[in-house]
C-alpha positions, 0 to 999 in steps of 0.5 A: 444197441443195434438199430433197425435192420441190425445197423449199429446206432453207435456208428451212425448218429441219429440227428434231426434233419432240420439240424443239417438244413440249418447248418447247410444254410447258416454257414454259407450265408455268413461266409458269403455276407462277410466276403461281400463286405470284405471285397466291397469295403476292403479287408482293413476297413471291414475289420476296423469298422467291426471293431469300432461298432462292437466297442460302441454298441450295447449288448442288446444291440449286438444280440439283435444285430447278430440275430438279424445277421443269422436270419439274413444269412439263412434267407440269402443262402437259400435264395442263392442256392435256388438260383444256382440250382436253377442255373445248373439244371439249365446247363447240366440238364439234371442234378448229379444224382437225379438218375432213377436208380439212385433216387430209388435206392435213396428213397428205400434207405431213407424210409426203411432205415432211419439211421442210415437215412440220417447219414445220407441226409448229412451228406445231402446237406454237405452237398448243398453247403458246398454248392452254395459256397461255390456259387457265393464265392464266385459271386463275391470274387466277381464283385471284388474284381469289379470294385478293384478295376472300376473304383479302386486299386486297393491291392488287399481287396484284389488279393481277397478277390483272388483268394475267394476265386480259389475258395470257390474252386475248392468249394466246387471240388468239395461238392464233387467229393461229397456227391461221390461220397453220397453215391458211395454211401447210398450204394454201401448202405443199400448193400448192407440192408440188402445183405441182411434181407438176404436178397432183392425181392422178386416182387414189385410194389404196384400202385394203381390209380382208380378212376380211368385206370381200373374202372371206367366212369360214365360221367356224361351219363351221370351229368345227364341224370342230374340235368334230367332231374333238376335242369330247367329243361333237357339240354344236351349242350349243358350236359356236355358243358358240365362234362367238359368243365369236370375233365378240366378240373380233374386234370388239375387235381380238383374234384369238388363238383360243386365248382362245376355246378356253380358255374351253371347254377342258373341252368337248374331249378331254383331252390336246388343247391349244389350239394344236392346236385353233387350227391345225385351226381356221385350216386349216378357215377357209382351206379354206372361205373364199370371195371375195365376190360382185363382188369380182374384177370390182370390183377389176379395174375399180379396177385398170384405172382406175389406182387404188392398191390395198392390203390392210390387215388384222391377223394371224390370231394363233397357228396362222394365217398371214394372208399365206398365206390372202390368197395362197390366194385369189389376191387378192394379185395386186391388191396386190403388196407393198402388204399390211399385216398388223398384229401380224406381226413386231412391227408395230402392231395394226390399229385404232391410230393407229400402224398407220395411220401405218405404212401412210401412210408406206409408201404416201405416193407420190402426192398423192391422196385415200385411201379405207378400205373395211372391215366393222368401224366401230371397227377399220377406219373410225374410225382412218382417218376420224380422219386425214382419210381417206374411209371406206366400210362394207361391211355385215356381219351379224356386226359390225352397224354404221351409217356415213355411206357403206355398201354391201351389195355391193362392186359398189356401191363403184364409183359412190362411188369415182368421186364421190370421184375428184379432178378432176386439174386442172393447178395453176399 
């Protein structure tokens, strides 16, 4: 039976990812814990102690100890791999497959074809296993040499340490093999899926942030309206303080304005709760928001060039309604149902990996490049770049930042998009 996109499920078995994750952790963990016991106690002592314990223990004790060993092995392997990965990142600068083109292919395969994605997941687990074993065996070997030279001259322990050193080299070579195999598999599966599609699409998936990217908000004016209505007296300093705290929270991905008003609750009339202040603030924001210059013209051109346009934004928090604000501008006509509001209805908040995975799963309809356009580097661009998307920063004085590709006006986006546009050549 043919799978999605025509790939045979007989040739690629669909196995849950958690299975590979457990195997990639348990096997190295058990091997490393056993190796540490061998090099510390010696091969003969370790084996005789194990036989003695098995002979004297009850079935319940053996079962309990086995479960404990499995749990400790899993935890130990994760900790060791995390330490190894951090060290490798410092030494090598990035992982072997961390290039943007590779990650882009990987994400396309994983979300567009679950069967081919399972094959890549399996290879990824094998890479993790090889890395963990290499790091673990090196650790065991160093422990063994240390025990031999400083505490004992037991020859079997020394031989075990040497063998573990060579096991580390073998595990490292296996890791390199799996990395190359994974790269080849990603390329091959991508080519298969592309050949079935006929060609690489010439259109792009363009993800646009909303506030600060497509529209300008006069939050200063909105806070001024709140203070004029409910402040103890007109205070320009209070308006500036509210606006400043607002920007600081927004930069961190926090959009609940109750936290802003709570900081200055004593500056407002008694009996006015933060909820009422929030609702007035968001009404003022909606009334004063303006579409940015060249926005409509740019979106018209991109839509006419058949690119896929989507809006990726976050909830306004208490008292606000982001979808209503988007609809109030009329920009929703460019996005249709492709509006992703993080934090609404239990959805993940924007800025985290889960949010981007939600967007990718929903839009994974075509083999093409993805471009994220936003005004906040940490919230908009960093998570997108981490999974291989192209990224463009729209400069915003409220959130200063520096990026590889920057535009001051949305009209400047057009030549960048055209340079990123795939060739669309037919594959054979």
